[in-house]
DSSP file (Angstrom, degrees, kcal/mol; ACC not computed):
  #  RESIDUE AA STRUCTURE BP1 BP2  ACC     N-H-->O    O-->H-N    N-H-->O    O-->H-N    TCO  KAPPA ALPHA  PHI   PSI    X-CA   Y-CA   Z-CA
    1    1 A M              0   0    0      0, 0.0    54,-2.7     0, 0.0     2,-0.4   0.000 360.0 360.0 360.0 127.0  174.6   83.9  -62.2
    2    2 A L  E     +A   54   0A   0     52,-0.2     2,-0.3    95,-0.1    52,-0.2  -0.788 360.0 163.4 -93.9 134.0  176.4   81.2  -60.3
    3    3 A K  E     -A   53   0A   0     50,-2.5    50,-2.9    -2,-0.4     2,-0.2  -0.970  47.0 -82.0-145.9 162.3  180.2   81.3  -60.4
    4    4 A K  E     -A   52   0A   0     -2,-0.3    48,-0.3    48,-0.2     2,-0.1  -0.462  53.8-128.3 -64.2 129.3  183.2   79.8  -58.5
    5    5 A A        -     0   0    0     46,-3.4     2,-0.3    -2,-0.2    46,-0.2  -0.445  21.2-160.4 -82.7 155.0  183.8   81.9  -55.5
    6    6 A E    >>  -     0   0    0     -2,-0.1     4,-1.5     1,-0.0     3,-1.1  -0.798  39.0 -92.7-125.5 170.4  187.1   83.5  -54.5
    7    7 A L  H 3> S+     0   0    0     -2,-0.3     4,-2.4     1,-0.3     5,-0.2   0.842 121.3  61.1 -53.5 -39.1  188.4   84.8  -51.2
    8    8 A N  H 3> S+     0   0    0      1,-0.2     4,-1.7     2,-0.2    -1,-0.3   0.860 102.7  51.2 -60.6 -35.5  187.2   88.4  -52.0
    9    9 A E  H <> S+     0   0    0     -3,-1.1     4,-2.6     2,-0.2    -1,-0.2   0.877 108.1  51.8 -70.4 -36.6  183.6   87.2  -52.2
   10   10 A L  H  X S+     0   0    0     -4,-1.5     4,-2.3     2,-0.2    -2,-0.2   0.922 106.4  55.1 -61.3 -42.5  183.9   85.5  -48.8
   11   11 A K  H  < S+     0   0    0     -4,-2.4     4,-0.4     1,-0.2    -2,-0.2   0.902 110.5  45.1 -57.9 -41.9  185.3   88.8  -47.4
   12   12 A V  H >< S+     0   0    0     -4,-1.7     3,-1.8     1,-0.2     4,-0.3   0.945 112.2  50.9 -66.0 -47.9  182.2   90.6  -48.7
   13   13 A A  H >< S+     0   0    0     -4,-2.6     3,-1.7     1,-0.3    -2,-0.2   0.813  99.6  65.5 -61.7 -30.3  179.8   88.0  -47.4
   14   14 A L  T 3< S+     0   0    0     -4,-2.3    -1,-0.3     1,-0.3    -2,-0.2   0.671  93.8  61.4 -66.6 -15.5  181.5   88.1  -44.0
   15   15 A T  T <  S+     0   0    0     -3,-1.8    -1,-0.3    -4,-0.4    -2,-0.2   0.609  90.3  73.2 -83.0 -11.2  180.2   91.7  -43.6
   16   16 A W  S <  S+     0   0    0     -3,-1.7     2,-0.2    -4,-0.3    -2,-0.2   0.908  74.7  78.8 -76.0 -43.8  176.5   90.5  -43.9
   17   17 A P        -     0   0    0      0, 0.0     3,-0.1     0, 0.0    65,-0.0  -0.487  63.4-158.5 -69.0 133.0  176.0   88.8  -40.4
   18   18 A E        +     0   0    0     -2,-0.2     2,-0.3     1,-0.1    -2,-0.0   0.686  68.4   1.4 -83.7 -18.4  175.3   91.5  -37.8
   19   19 A N  S  > S-     0   0    0      1,-0.1     4,-2.2     0, 0.0     5,-0.2  -0.929  84.1 -85.2-158.2 177.2  176.3   89.4  -34.8
   20   20 A A  H  > S+     0   0    0     -2,-0.3     4,-2.3     1,-0.2     5,-0.1   0.838 121.2  57.0 -62.8 -34.5  177.5   86.0  -33.7
   21   21 A A  H  > S+     0   0    0      2,-0.2     4,-1.3     1,-0.2    -1,-0.2   0.919 109.8  43.9 -65.6 -42.9  174.0   84.5  -33.7
   22   22 A E  H  > S+     0   0    0      1,-0.2     4,-0.9     2,-0.2    -2,-0.2   0.905 112.4  53.3 -65.8 -41.1  173.5   85.3  -37.4
   23   23 A F  H >X S+     0   0    0     -4,-2.2     4,-2.7     1,-0.2     3,-0.8   0.887 103.9  56.7 -60.7 -40.0  177.0   84.1  -38.2
   24   24 A R  H 3X S+     0   0    0     -4,-2.3     4,-2.6     1,-0.3    -1,-0.2   0.866  99.9  58.3 -61.1 -38.1  176.2   80.8  -36.5
   25   25 A L  H 3< S+     0   0    0     -4,-1.3    -1,-0.3    -3,-0.2    91,-0.2   0.800 114.3  39.7 -61.4 -27.1  173.2   80.3  -38.8
   26   26 A W  H << S+     0   0    0     -4,-0.9    52,-0.4    -3,-0.8    -2,-0.2   0.914 133.6  16.3 -86.1 -50.8  175.6   80.5  -41.7
   27   27 A F  H >< S-     0   0    0     -4,-2.7     3,-0.6     1,-0.3     4,-0.3   0.505  92.1-140.3-108.2  -7.2  178.7   78.6  -40.4
   28   28 A G  T 3<  -     0   0    0     -4,-2.6    -1,-0.3    -5,-0.4     3,-0.3  -0.397  51.1 -49.3  76.0-159.7  177.5   76.6  -37.5
   29   29 A D  T 3  S+     0   0    0      1,-0.2    -1,-0.2    -2,-0.1    -5,-0.1   0.495 122.1  74.7 -93.1  -4.4  179.5   76.2  -34.4
   30   30 A K  S <  S+     0   0    0     -3,-0.6     2,-0.5    -6,-0.1    -1,-0.2   0.739  86.6  62.9 -84.7 -22.6  182.8   75.1  -36.0
   31   31 A V  S    S-     0   0    0     -4,-0.3     2,-0.4    -3,-0.3    -4,-0.1  -0.903  84.9-127.7-107.9 128.2  183.9   78.5  -37.4
   32   32 A R    >   -     0   0    0     -2,-0.5     3,-1.8     1,-0.1     2,-0.1  -0.574  23.6-115.5 -80.7 129.8  184.6   81.2  -34.8
   33   33 A Y  T 3  S+     0   0    0     -2,-0.4    -1,-0.1     1,-0.3   -13,-0.1  -0.377 101.5  26.3 -59.4 133.7  182.8   84.6  -35.3
   34   34 A G  T 3  S+     0   0    0      1,-0.3    -1,-0.3   -20,-0.1     3,-0.1   0.411  84.9 144.6  90.5  -1.3  185.3   87.3  -36.0
   35   35 A S    <   -     0   0    0     -3,-1.8    -1,-0.3     1,-0.1    -4,-0.0  -0.371  60.4 -94.5 -65.6 149.4  187.9   85.0  -37.5
   36   36 A P     >  -     0   0    0      0, 0.0     4,-2.2     0, 0.0     3,-0.3  -0.333  30.4-119.1 -63.7 148.3  189.9   86.5  -40.4
   37   37 A A  H  > S+     0   0    0      1,-0.2     4,-3.0     2,-0.2     5,-0.2   0.876 112.9  56.3 -56.9 -40.9  188.6   85.7  -43.8
   38   38 A D  H  > S+     0   0    0      1,-0.2     4,-2.0     2,-0.2    -1,-0.2   0.907 108.6  47.1 -59.4 -42.2  191.8   83.9  -44.8
   39   39 A A  H  > S+     0   0    0     -3,-0.3     4,-2.5     2,-0.2    -1,-0.2   0.901 113.2  48.0 -67.5 -41.1  191.5   81.6  -41.8
   40   40 A I  H  X S+     0   0    0     -4,-2.2     4,-2.8     2,-0.2     5,-0.2   0.918 108.7  54.5 -65.0 -43.1  187.9   80.9  -42.6
   41   41 A W  H  <>S+     0   0    0     -4,-3.0     5,-2.9     1,-0.2     4,-0.3   0.911 112.3  44.1 -57.1 -43.5  188.7   80.2  -46.3
   42   42 A Q  H ><5S+     0   0    0     -4,-2.0     3,-1.1     3,-0.2    -1,-0.2   0.925 112.4  52.3 -66.6 -44.2  191.2   77.7  -45.2
   43   43 A Q  H 3<5S+     0   0    0     -4,-2.5    -2,-0.2     1,-0.3    -1,-0.2   0.881 113.7  42.2 -61.9 -39.9  188.9   76.1  -42.6
   44   44 A I  T 3<5S-     0   0    0     -4,-2.8    -1,-0.3    -5,-0.1    -2,-0.2   0.423 110.7-123.0 -87.2   2.4  186.1   75.6  -45.1
   45   45 A K  T X>5 +     0   0    0     -3,-1.1     4,-2.7    -4,-0.3     3,-1.0   0.935  40.3 178.8  57.2  50.4  188.6   74.4  -47.7
   46   46 A G  T 34<S+     0   0    0     -5,-2.9     5,-0.3     1,-0.3    -4,-0.1   0.772  76.0  45.2 -56.1 -31.8  187.5   77.2  -50.1
   47   47 A N  T 34 S+     0   0    0     -6,-0.3    -1,-0.3     1,-0.1    -2,-0.1   0.708 117.7  43.3 -85.3 -20.1  189.9   76.1  -52.8
   48   48 A E  T <4 S+     0   0    0     -3,-1.0    -2,-0.2     2,-0.1     2,-0.2   0.806 108.5  56.6 -96.0 -33.8  189.2   72.4  -52.5
   49   49 A R  S  < S-     0   0    0     -4,-2.7     2,-0.9    -5,-0.2    18,-0.1  -0.531 101.0 -85.8 -97.7 163.4  185.5   72.3  -52.3
   50   50 A G        +     0   0    0     -2,-0.2    16,-2.6    16,-0.1     2,-0.5  -0.591  55.0 178.9 -67.2 106.6  182.8   73.6  -54.6
   51   51 A T  E     - B   0  65A   0     -2,-0.9   -46,-3.4    -5,-0.3     2,-0.3  -0.967   6.5-169.5-119.2 124.3  182.6   77.2  -53.3
   52   52 A F  E     -AB   4  64A   0     12,-3.6    12,-2.2    -2,-0.5     2,-0.4  -0.859  21.2-160.7-126.5 148.5  180.1   79.4  -55.1
   53   53 A A  E     -AB   3  63A   0    -50,-2.9   -50,-2.5    -2,-0.3     2,-0.5  -0.938  15.6-149.7-117.6 146.0  179.1   83.1  -55.4
   54   54 A F  E     -AB   2  62A   0      8,-2.4     7,-3.5    -2,-0.4     8,-1.6  -0.977  16.5-172.2-121.5 127.5  175.7   84.1  -56.8
   55   55 A Y  E     - B   0  60A   0    -54,-2.7     2,-0.4    -2,-0.5     5,-0.2  -0.872  15.5-174.9-119.4 148.6  175.3   87.4  -58.6
   56   56 A Q  E >  S- B   0  59A   0      3,-2.0     3,-1.9    -2,-0.3    -2,-0.0  -0.962  83.0  -9.5-138.3 127.7  172.5   89.4  -60.0
   57   57 A N  T 3  S-     0   0    0     -2,-0.4     3,-0.1     1,-0.3    -1,-0.0   0.898 128.5 -58.7  51.3  44.3  173.2   92.6  -62.0
   58   58 A E  T 3  S+     0   0    0      1,-0.2     2,-0.4   -57,-0.0    -1,-0.3   0.570 111.9 122.0  64.7  11.8  176.8   92.4  -60.9
   59   59 A E  E <  S-B   56   0A   0     -3,-1.9    -3,-2.0     0, 0.0     2,-0.5  -0.895  70.3-116.2-105.7 134.6  175.9   92.5  -57.2
   60   60 A L  E     +B   55   0A   0     -2,-0.4    -5,-0.2    -5,-0.2     3,-0.1  -0.553  39.9 168.8 -69.4 119.5  176.9   89.7  -54.9
   61   61 A I  E     +     0   0A   0     -7,-3.5    21,-3.3    -2,-0.5     2,-0.3   0.753  56.3   2.0-103.1 -35.0  173.7   88.1  -53.7
   62   62 A G  E     -BC  54  81A   0     -8,-1.6    -8,-2.4    19,-0.2     2,-0.3  -0.987  46.7-154.6-156.5 162.7  174.9   84.9  -52.0
   63   63 A F  E     +BC  53  80A   0     17,-2.2    17,-2.5    -2,-0.3     2,-0.3  -0.996  30.9 140.1-138.6 137.6  177.8   82.7  -51.0
   64   64 A A  E     -B   52   0A   0    -12,-2.2   -12,-3.6    -2,-0.3     2,-0.4  -0.984  39.7-121.1-164.9 169.4  177.7   78.9  -50.4
   65   65 A Q  E     +BC  51  77A   0     12,-3.0    12,-2.5    -2,-0.3     2,-0.3  -0.945  19.2 178.9-118.7 147.4  179.5   75.6  -50.8
   66   66 A A  E     + C   0  76A   0    -16,-2.6     2,-0.3    -2,-0.4    10,-0.2  -0.846  25.4 146.9-147.2 106.2  178.1   72.6  -52.7
   67   67 A Y  E     - C   0  75A   0      8,-1.9     8,-3.3    -2,-0.3     2,-1.0  -0.911  56.3 -87.3-143.6 162.6  180.5   69.7  -52.7
   68   68 A E  E     + C   0  74A   0     -2,-0.3     6,-0.2     6,-0.2     3,-0.1  -0.631  46.4 162.1 -77.1 105.8  180.6   65.9  -52.7
   69   69 A K  E    S+     0   0A   0     -2,-1.0     2,-0.3     4,-0.6    -1,-0.2   0.798  71.9  15.1 -92.5 -36.4  180.6   65.0  -49.0
   70   70 A V  E >  S- C   0  73A   0      3,-0.5     3,-2.1    -3,-0.2    -1,-0.3  -0.931 105.3 -72.7-132.9 159.6  179.5   61.4  -49.6
   71   71 A E  T 3  S+     0   0    0     -2,-0.3     3,-0.1     1,-0.3    38,-0.1  -0.243 117.0   3.6 -56.3 133.3  179.6   59.3  -52.8
   72   72 A N  T 3  S+     0   0    0      1,-0.2    37,-3.5    36,-0.1    38,-1.3   0.591 114.1 100.6  68.0  14.2  176.8   60.3  -55.3
   73   73 A G  E <   -Cd  70 110A   0     -3,-2.1    -4,-0.6    35,-0.2    -3,-0.5  -0.976  57.7-151.3-132.2 144.5  175.7   63.2  -53.1
   74   74 A I  E     -Cd  68 111A   0     36,-2.1    38,-2.7    -2,-0.4     2,-0.5  -0.946  14.6-153.6-110.3 133.2  176.2   66.9  -53.0
   75   75 A H  E     -Cd  67 112A   0     -8,-3.3    -8,-1.9    -2,-0.5     2,-0.5  -0.926   4.0-149.1-109.7 126.1  176.1   68.7  -49.7
   76   76 A I  E     +Cd  66 113A   0     36,-3.0    38,-0.6    -2,-0.5     2,-0.3  -0.817  31.6 158.9 -93.0 129.7  175.1   72.4  -49.6
   77   77 A A  E     +C   65   0A   0    -12,-2.5   -12,-3.0    -2,-0.5   -50,-0.1  -0.931  45.0  28.2-145.0 165.2  176.8   74.3  -46.7
   78   78 A C  E    S+     0   0A   0    -52,-0.4     2,-0.5    -2,-0.3   -51,-0.1   0.828  73.5 171.4  53.6  38.8  177.8   77.7  -45.5
   79   79 A L  E     +     0   0A   0    -53,-0.2     2,-0.3   -54,-0.2   -15,-0.2  -0.689   4.1 164.0 -88.7 126.4  174.9   79.3  -47.5
   80   80 A I  E     -C   63   0A   0    -17,-2.5   -17,-2.2    -2,-0.5     2,-0.4  -0.997  22.2-151.9-140.0 145.0  174.2   83.0  -46.9
   81   81 A V  E     -C   62   0A   0     -2,-0.3   -19,-0.2   -19,-0.2     5,-0.1  -0.931  36.6 -97.5-116.6 139.9  172.2   85.6  -48.8
   82   82 A N    >   -     0   0    0    -21,-3.3     3,-1.9    -2,-0.4     4,-0.5  -0.332  30.8-135.9 -53.0 124.0  172.9   89.3  -48.8
   83   83 A P  G >  S+     0   0    0      0, 0.0     3,-0.6     0, 0.0    -1,-0.2   0.742  99.3  69.2 -60.5 -22.8  170.5   90.8  -46.2
   84   84 A K  G 3  S+     0   0    0      1,-0.2    -2,-0.1   -23,-0.0   -23,-0.0   0.754 109.7  33.7 -65.2 -22.9  169.6   93.7  -48.6
   85   85 A V  G X >S+     0   0    0     -3,-1.9     3,-1.4   -24,-0.1     5,-0.6   0.341  84.6 129.1-117.4   5.9  167.8   91.2  -50.9
   86   86 A R  T < 5S+     0   0    0     -3,-0.6    -4,-0.0    -4,-0.5     0, 0.0  -0.321  71.7  27.4 -63.4 145.0  166.3   88.7  -48.4
   87   87 A G  T 3 5S+     0   0    0      1,-0.0    -1,-0.2    34,-0.0    -3,-0.0   0.524  96.5  95.8  83.2   6.1  162.6   88.0  -48.9
   88   88 A K  T < 5S-     0   0    0     -3,-1.4    -2,-0.1     0, 0.0    -1,-0.0   0.275 101.4-103.7-111.8   9.3  162.7   88.9  -52.6
   89   89 A G  T  >5S+     0   0    0     -4,-0.1     4,-1.6     3,-0.0     5,-0.1   0.439  92.0 112.9  87.2  -1.0  163.1   85.4  -54.0
   90   90 A L  H  ><S+     0   0    0     -5,-0.6     4,-2.2     2,-0.2     5,-0.1   0.831  73.1  56.6 -76.6 -30.1  166.8   85.7  -54.8
   91   91 A G  H  > S+     0   0    0     -6,-0.3     4,-2.6     2,-0.2    -1,-0.2   0.896 106.4  51.7 -62.4 -39.8  167.7   83.1  -52.2
   92   92 A R  H  > S+     0   0    0      2,-0.2     4,-2.7     1,-0.2    -2,-0.2   0.921 109.2  49.4 -61.3 -45.3  165.4   80.7  -53.9
   93   93 A L  H  X S+     0   0    0     -4,-1.6     4,-2.2     2,-0.2    -2,-0.2   0.889 110.9  51.1 -61.9 -38.6  167.1   81.4  -57.2
   94   94 A F  H  X S+     0   0    0     -4,-2.2     4,-2.2     2,-0.2    -2,-0.2   0.946 111.4  45.5 -63.7 -49.6  170.5   80.9  -55.6
   95   95 A V  H  X S+     0   0    0     -4,-2.6     4,-2.5     1,-0.2    -2,-0.2   0.904 112.4  52.1 -62.4 -41.1  169.5   77.5  -54.1
   96   96 A K  H  X S+     0   0    0     -4,-2.7     4,-2.9     1,-0.2    -1,-0.2   0.895 108.4  51.2 -62.1 -39.3  167.9   76.5  -57.4
   97   97 A A  H  X S+     0   0    0     -4,-2.2     4,-2.2     2,-0.2    -2,-0.2   0.902 110.3  48.9 -64.6 -40.5  171.2   77.4  -59.2
   98   98 A L  H  X S+     0   0    0     -4,-2.2     4,-2.0     2,-0.2    -2,-0.2   0.902 112.4  49.1 -63.7 -40.5  173.1   75.2  -56.8
   99   99 A M  H  X S+     0   0    0     -4,-2.5     4,-3.1     2,-0.2     5,-0.2   0.930 110.3  49.7 -64.7 -46.0  170.7   72.4  -57.3
  100  100 A E  H  X S+     0   0    0     -4,-2.9     4,-1.5     1,-0.2    -1,-0.2   0.896 110.1  51.6 -60.3 -40.0  170.9   72.7  -61.1
  101  101 A N  H  < S+     0   0    0     -4,-2.2     4,-0.3     2,-0.2    -1,-0.2   0.903 112.4  46.3 -62.9 -41.4  174.7   72.6  -60.8
  102  102 A A  H >< S+     0   0    0     -4,-2.0     3,-1.8     1,-0.2     6,-0.3   0.943 111.4  50.0 -65.9 -48.5  174.5   69.5  -58.7
  103  103 A W  H 3< S+     0   0    0     -4,-3.1    -1,-0.2     1,-0.3    -2,-0.2   0.738  97.0  70.3 -65.9 -21.5  172.1   67.7  -61.0
  104  104 A A  T 3< S+     0   0    0     -4,-1.5     2,-0.8    -5,-0.2    -1,-0.3   0.690  82.1  83.5 -68.0 -16.6  174.2   68.5  -64.0
  105  105 A Q  S X  S-     0   0    0     -3,-1.8     3,-2.1    -4,-0.3    -1,-0.1  -0.808  78.4-148.9 -90.0 111.1  176.7   65.9  -62.6
  106  106 A E  T 3  S+     0   0    0     -2,-0.8    -1,-0.2     1,-0.3    -4,-0.0   0.781  91.0  55.9 -54.6 -35.3  175.4   62.6  -63.8
  107  107 A Q  T 3  S+     0   0    0     -3,-0.1     2,-0.3     2,-0.0    -1,-0.3   0.650  80.8 107.8 -75.4 -13.6  176.6   60.6  -60.8
  108  108 A V    <   +     0   0    0     -3,-2.1   -35,-0.2    -6,-0.3     3,-0.1  -0.503  35.0 167.7 -72.5 125.1  174.7   62.8  -58.3
  109  109 A R        +     0   0    0    -37,-3.5    38,-2.8    -2,-0.3     2,-0.3   0.594  62.8  11.6-109.2 -19.9  171.7   61.0  -56.8
  110  110 A F  E     -dE  73 146A   0    -38,-1.3   -36,-2.1    36,-0.2     2,-0.4  -0.992  57.1-140.4-157.7 158.9  170.8   63.3  -53.9
  111  111 A I  E     -dE  74 145A   0     34,-2.4    34,-2.6    -2,-0.3     2,-0.3  -0.980  22.8-170.2-122.7 135.4  171.5   66.7  -52.3
  112  112 A T  E     +dE  75 144A   0    -38,-2.7   -36,-3.0    -2,-0.4     2,-0.3  -0.835  10.5 165.2-122.0 161.8  171.8   67.2  -48.6
  113  113 A L  E     -dE  76 143A   0     30,-1.8    30,-3.0    -2,-0.3     2,-0.4  -0.958  24.6-134.2-162.5 163.6  172.0   70.2  -46.3
  114  114 A N  E     - E   0 142A   0    -38,-0.6     2,-0.3    -2,-0.3    28,-0.2  -0.963  21.5-179.5-124.0 144.5  171.7   71.0  -42.6
  115  115 A V  E     - E   0 141A   0     26,-2.1    26,-3.5    -2,-0.4   -89,-0.1  -0.998  32.9-107.6-143.7 143.0  169.7   73.9  -41.1
  116  116 A Y    >   -     0   0    0     -2,-0.3     3,-2.0    24,-0.2     7,-0.2  -0.476  30.0-124.4 -69.2 140.7  169.1   75.0  -37.6
  117  117 A P  T 3  S+     0   0    0      0, 0.0    -1,-0.1     0, 0.0    23,-0.1   0.829 110.2  55.0 -55.2 -33.9  165.6   74.3  -36.4
  118  118 A E  T 3  S+     0   0    0      1,-0.2     2,-2.0     2,-0.1    -2,-0.0   0.559  80.5  93.2 -79.8  -6.9  165.0   78.0  -35.5
  119  119 A N    <>  +     0   0    0     -3,-2.0     4,-2.4     1,-0.2     3,-0.2  -0.478  52.4 166.7 -85.0  68.7  166.0   79.2  -39.1
  120  120 A T  H  >  +     0   0    0     -2,-2.0     4,-2.5     1,-0.2     5,-0.2   0.858  66.6  53.2 -57.0 -44.9  162.3   79.1  -40.1
  121  121 A P  H  > S+     0   0    0      0, 0.0     4,-2.2     0, 0.0    -1,-0.2   0.924 112.8  44.8 -60.2 -42.1  162.7   81.0  -43.4
  122  122 A A  H  > S+     0   0    0     -3,-0.2     4,-2.7     2,-0.2     5,-0.2   0.930 113.1  49.8 -67.3 -44.6  165.4   78.7  -44.6
  123  123 A R  H  X S+     0   0    0     -4,-2.4     4,-2.5     1,-0.2     5,-0.2   0.910 111.2  50.1 -59.8 -42.0  163.6   75.5  -43.6
  124  124 A S  H  X S+     0   0    0     -4,-2.5     4,-2.4    -5,-0.2    -1,-0.2   0.917 110.8  49.3 -62.7 -44.3  160.4   76.8  -45.3
  125  125 A L  H  X S+     0   0    0     -4,-2.2     4,-1.5    -5,-0.2    -2,-0.2   0.938 112.1  47.6 -60.2 -48.1  162.4   77.5  -48.5
  126  126 A Y  H  <>S+     0   0    0     -4,-2.7     5,-2.7     1,-0.2    -2,-0.2   0.897 112.1  49.3 -64.5 -39.9  164.0   74.0  -48.5
  127  127 A K  H ><5S+     0   0    0     -4,-2.5     3,-1.9     1,-0.2    -1,-0.2   0.911 108.7  53.5 -63.9 -40.7  160.7   72.3  -47.9
  128  128 A D  H 3<5S+     0   0    0     -4,-2.4    -1,-0.2     1,-0.3    -2,-0.2   0.807 105.2  54.4 -62.9 -29.3  159.1   74.3  -50.7
  129  129 A L  T 3<5S-     0   0    0     -4,-1.5    -1,-0.3    -5,-0.2    -2,-0.2   0.264 127.3-103.8 -88.4  11.4  162.0   73.0  -53.0
  130  130 A R  T < 5 +     0   0    0     -3,-1.9    16,-0.3     1,-0.3    -3,-0.2   0.575  68.1 152.1  79.4  15.0  161.0   69.5  -51.9
  131  131 A F      < -     0   0    0     -5,-2.7     2,-0.4    -6,-0.2    -1,-0.3  -0.545  35.5-142.3 -69.2 141.8  163.8   68.7  -49.5
  132  132 A Q  E     -F  144   0A   0     12,-3.0    12,-2.3    -2,-0.2     2,-0.5  -0.873  13.4-119.2-107.4 139.5  162.7   66.2  -46.9
  133  133 A E  E     +F  143   0A   0     -2,-0.4    10,-0.3    10,-0.2     3,-0.1  -0.677  36.2 173.2 -75.0 124.7  163.7   66.4  -43.2
  134  134 A V  E     -     0   0A   0      8,-3.0     2,-0.3    -2,-0.5     9,-0.2   0.332  51.3 -56.5-119.6   4.8  165.6   63.1  -42.6
  135  135 A G  E     -F  142   0A   0      7,-0.9     7,-2.4     2,-0.0     2,-0.4  -0.982  59.8 -68.5 153.5-163.7  166.9   63.5  -39.1
  136  136 A E  E     -F  141   0A   0     -2,-0.3     2,-0.4     5,-0.3     5,-0.2  -0.968  30.4-173.0-130.6 145.2  169.0   65.6  -36.8
  137  137 A N  E >  S-F  140   0A   0      3,-2.7     3,-1.3    -2,-0.4    -2,-0.0  -0.902  73.5 -27.0-143.3 107.8  172.8   66.2  -36.8
  138  138 A N  T 3  S-     0   0    0     -2,-0.4     3,-0.1     1,-0.3    -1,-0.0   0.892 127.8 -44.9  53.8  44.8  174.5   68.1  -34.0
  139  139 A G  T 3  S+     0   0    0      1,-0.3     2,-0.3   -23,-0.0    -1,-0.3   0.531 119.9 109.0  79.8   6.0  171.4   70.1  -33.2
  140  140 A M  E <  S- F   0 137A   0     -3,-1.3    -3,-2.7   -24,-0.2     2,-0.6  -0.815  74.0-113.3-112.7 154.6  170.6   70.8  -36.8
  141  141 A V  E     -EF 115 136A   0    -26,-3.5   -26,-2.1    -2,-0.3     2,-0.4  -0.774  29.4-142.9 -85.3 123.9  167.8   69.4  -39.0
  142  142 A S  E     -EF 114 135A   0     -7,-2.4    -8,-3.0    -2,-0.6    -7,-0.9  -0.750  21.5-172.4 -87.7 133.0  169.3   67.2  -41.8
  143  143 A M  E     -EF 113 133A   0    -30,-3.0   -30,-1.8    -2,-0.4     2,-0.3  -0.930   5.4-171.9-128.1 151.2  167.4   67.6  -45.1
  144  144 A Q  E     -EF 112 132A   0    -12,-2.3   -12,-3.0    -2,-0.3     2,-0.4  -0.998  12.6-161.1-145.8 145.4  167.7   65.6  -48.3
  145  145 A L  E     -E  111   0A   0    -34,-2.6   -34,-2.4    -2,-0.3     2,-0.2  -0.994  17.2-148.1-126.8 123.2  166.4   65.8  -51.9
  146  146 A E  E     -E  110   0A   0     -2,-0.4   -36,-0.2   -16,-0.3     2,-0.2  -0.618  27.3-103.2 -88.9 148.1  166.5   62.7  -54.1
  147  147 A R              0   0    0    -38,-2.8    -1,-0.1    -2,-0.2   -38,-0.0  -0.479 360.0 360.0 -65.1 138.7  167.0   62.9  -57.8
  148  148 A D              0   0    0     -2,-0.2    -1,-0.1    -3,-0.0   -39,-0.0   0.496 360.0 360.0 -64.1 360.0  163.7   62.4  -59.7
């Protein structure tokens, strides 16, 4: 189940990365590892952007943002999946729910995201969901999915 995220869900998700390297895969280089949740929430504009939590059986499975970064496009960012459930297909369900939410907005023509080249599981998932690699952006692979 996809729902609008709140600060408390970010606080839980912040416990998932075990180190700065894992945290970087989630937030990139702009958010400092170890920052307080309140500061991160403000930095990612949690109240202004589409910020989502994904639940299964009342357990928080994922946290992400999906917001209009450019006209007619939704950008997925800050996506993390609970490490207890990784590799079980729940991340795929989460991304699909974010995609369905985006496509439900009639004006949306494409979905974008960025992923680090070394994040092989995420890149594989996005490619499997038909995202195309369209370039590089600050050391990250830019990916895009066009509306059918």
